[in-house]
Backbone bond lengths (Angstrom), bond angles and torsions (degrees), N, CA, C in turn:
res aa  C-N    CA-C-N  psi(-1)  N-CA   C-N-CA  omega(-1)  CA-C   N-CA-C  phi
1 X - - - 1.453 - - 1.525 111.17 -
2 X 1.289 116.73 -33.10 1.446 121.76 178.73 1.510 111.86 -65.76
3 X 1.361 115.65 -38.88 1.401 120.90 176.18 1.510 114.08 -63.72
4 X 1.157 118.22 -39.08 1.485 124.75 174.34 1.520 111.77 -62.76
5 X 1.280 117.98 -46.93 1.524 123.50 178.94 1.525 107.88 -63.79
6 X 1.348 120.53 -40.99 1.401 123.60 179.41 1.522 111.07 -65.23
7 X 1.301 119.42 -45.95 1.507 123.47 178.00 1.492 110.64 -63.53
8 X 1.312 117.76 -42.22 1.507 122.36 -177.76 1.510 105.16 -63.52
9 X 1.331 118.25 -44.51 1.429 123.76 -177.88 1.565 111.15 -59.23
10 X 1.418 117.36 -43.05 1.409 119.50 -179.68 1.455 110.35 -74.00
11 X 1.244 124.16 -27.47 1.461 128.34 171.83 1.570 108.27 -61.84
12 X 1.232 115.00 -54.87 1.518 120.11 178.32 1.498 111.95 -59.92
13 X 1.317 119.56 -38.81 1.434 121.22 -179.83 1.564 108.20 -68.71
14 X 1.244 119.78 -39.31 1.412 126.08 175.01 1.461 111.92 -58.81
15 X 1.351 119.58 -48.53 1.455 125.07 -178.33 1.522 108.42 -66.84
16 X 1.365 120.40 -36.42 1.417 120.74 178.12 1.544 113.02 -66.47
17 X 1.332 118.32 -38.12 1.378 125.72 177.52 1.578 110.42 -65.77
18 X 1.250 118.23 -47.10 1.421 122.23 -179.85 1.501 109.33 -66.64
19 X 1.256 124.10 -43.25 1.447 127.58 174.46 1.526 113.93 -59.12
20 X 1.279 117.68 -40.30 1.413 121.72 177.99 1.473 110.47 -69.51
21 X 1.379 120.09 -38.96 1.399 121.57 -178.43 1.600 110.64 -72.46
22 X 1.272 115.28 -36.51 1.488 119.17 176.03 1.532 108.84 -60.10
23 X 1.345 113.46 -49.52 1.541 118.24 -178.66 1.451 113.84 -54.35
24 X 1.380 116.23 -41.02 1.488 119.47 179.12 1.462 115.58 -76.80
25 X 1.337 116.20 -15.16 1.429 118.14 175.04 1.512 114.26 -83.22
26 X 1.372 115.03 -15.17 1.494 116.31 178.24 1.394 110.51 -69.30
27 X 1.365 120.97 145.13 1.453 124.34 169.96 1.501 114.09 -52.33
28 X 1.352 112.65 134.27 1.551 117.33 -176.11 1.552 110.54 -90.34
29 X 1.257 120.05 -26.83 1.493 125.87 -171.26 1.545 110.11 -102.99
30 X 1.300 114.80 145.97 1.527 117.58 -176.08 1.571 109.54 -82.59
31 X 1.403 115.71 45.95 1.489 122.09 171.02 1.468 108.89 -115.27
32 X 1.210 116.57 153.74 1.519 122.25 177.79 1.556 112.63 -71.76
33 X 1.321 111.88 130.94 1.504 113.37 -176.39 1.593 108.66 -73.92
34 X 1.249 117.43 -17.95 1.516 120.56 179.76 1.601 110.43 -80.75
35 X 1.358 116.30 -61.36 1.414 117.78 -171.14 1.538 115.01 -113.64
36 X 1.317 120.62 -10.23 1.528 126.85 171.74 1.493 107.75 91.46
37 X 1.347 124.13 5.30 1.393 119.80 179.61 1.554 113.23 -80.61
38 X 1.315 117.53 160.16 1.456 122.65 176.84 1.535 112.61 -56.82
39 X 1.337 116.36 137.71 1.457 121.56 177.02 1.498 110.34 -98.80
40 X 1.465 110.93 141.40 1.472 118.38 177.33 1.540 109.39 -88.19
41 X 1.241 114.34 140.45 1.494 120.81 178.96 1.525 111.06 -83.10
42 X 1.356 114.16 129.04 1.431 124.50 179.45 1.508 106.05 -107.75
43 X 1.312 119.38 114.42 1.519 119.44 -172.24 1.510 107.76 -92.94
44 X 1.376 111.21 125.95 1.501 121.75 171.92 1.472 108.12 -117.74
45 X 1.372 116.61 122.79 1.416 116.40 178.22 1.437 115.91 -66.61
46 X 1.425 117.13 -36.03 1.498 122.95 178.64 1.482 112.56 -69.86
47 X 1.274 119.31 -42.12 1.441 125.84 179.07 1.489 110.89 -63.69
48 X 1.454 115.00 -41.56 1.454 119.45 -178.12 1.573 108.60 -66.08
49 X 1.378 118.50 -32.53 1.414 119.38 -177.01 1.537 113.03 -81.78
50 X 1.368 115.57 -37.53 1.431 120.31 178.31 1.520 115.47 -76.01
51 X 1.359 115.70 -43.52 1.479 118.74 179.64 1.522 108.98 -130.07
52 X 1.274 122.27 83.94 1.429 124.99 -172.14 1.633 110.01 -73.54
53 X 1.297 121.65 -8.04 1.438 123.41 -177.07 1.601 109.41 -91.37
54 X 1.334 118.33 -9.79 1.444 120.07 -179.31 1.481 110.66 -118.27
55 X 1.373 117.62 159.06 1.397 123.73 177.75 1.519 110.95 -136.05
56 X 1.369 114.56 144.89 1.470 113.14 176.03 1.555 109.45 -91.06
57 X 1.285 122.36 131.95 1.393 123.59 -176.50 1.558 110.68 -130.41
58 X 1.257 114.83 162.90 1.478 121.64 -175.62 1.562 108.19 -141.90
59 X 1.336 116.13 134.00 1.484 120.17 175.92 1.544 108.20 -89.61
60 X 1.289 111.53 131.07 1.537 118.08 179.93 1.580 106.61 -80.60
61 X 1.289 123.07 -24.36 1.439 123.17 -176.67 1.505 112.68 -81.95
62 X 1.311 119.43 -52.75 1.475 118.50 -171.19 1.583 108.68 -110.95
63 X 1.343 121.13 -6.40 1.492 121.15 175.09 1.554 113.16 86.78
64 X 1.314 118.38 10.38 1.465 120.59 178.13 1.561 108.89 -70.28
65 X 1.359 112.01 134.89 1.457 115.85 178.30 1.527 109.43 -133.19
66 X 1.307 115.61 133.63 1.493 114.88 -176.70 1.497 109.16 -173.68
67 X 1.339 114.73 -176.58 1.451 123.41 -175.26 1.562 107.53 -104.76
68 X 1.396 117.09 133.73 1.426 122.89 -179.45 1.474 108.41 -134.91
69 X 1.315 114.41 161.54 1.473 118.37 -179.31 1.500 107.98 -69.46
70 X 1.360 115.51 160.34 1.486 117.35 -177.36 1.553 107.32 -67.51
71 X 1.365 113.67 140.95 1.431 121.79 -176.56 1.521 111.18 -75.07
72 X 1.278 116.57 -35.02 1.495 120.08 -178.58 1.526 109.81 -116.93
73 X 1.266 112.23 152.35 1.545 116.76 -179.64 1.501 104.75 -82.88
74 X 1.253 117.79 167.18 1.511 126.54 -175.22 1.476 106.96 -74.02
75 X 1.301 117.60 -30.33 1.535 119.17 173.44 1.457 115.36 -58.68
76 X 1.278 115.71 -47.29 1.550 122.29 174.88 1.450 110.28 -59.64
77 X 1.430 117.56 -42.79 1.475 117.13 -174.07 1.543 111.55 -67.50
78 X 1.359 112.04 -39.35 1.494 117.81 177.15 1.522 110.51 -66.22
79 X 1.305 120.97 -36.25 1.474 120.20 178.46 1.459 109.69 -69.84
80 X 1.266 121.16 -36.26 1.462 127.50 -179.15 1.517 109.46 -65.73
81 X 1.260 118.72 -33.84 1.529 121.03 -177.19 1.521 110.10 -70.93
82 X 1.416 118.72 -26.96 1.389 118.44 -171.13 1.541 110.59 -79.40
């Protein structure tokens, strides 16, 4: 049983490392990685609930579409609502 726990822990650790690495590879700014133009936000209710730290964006100039990190922090969003 101990071997199963250790192997499961290593799988979880590996998944956490890969997830962190992929998150930091995502573009952090709301500008297109290809042409540098501003990206339009595409709202997905399911994506927003499952992964609230990423956004789906689309470039109107070159047509690039992808996932980027959130442009604003949650503190700023809460302050803007008040």
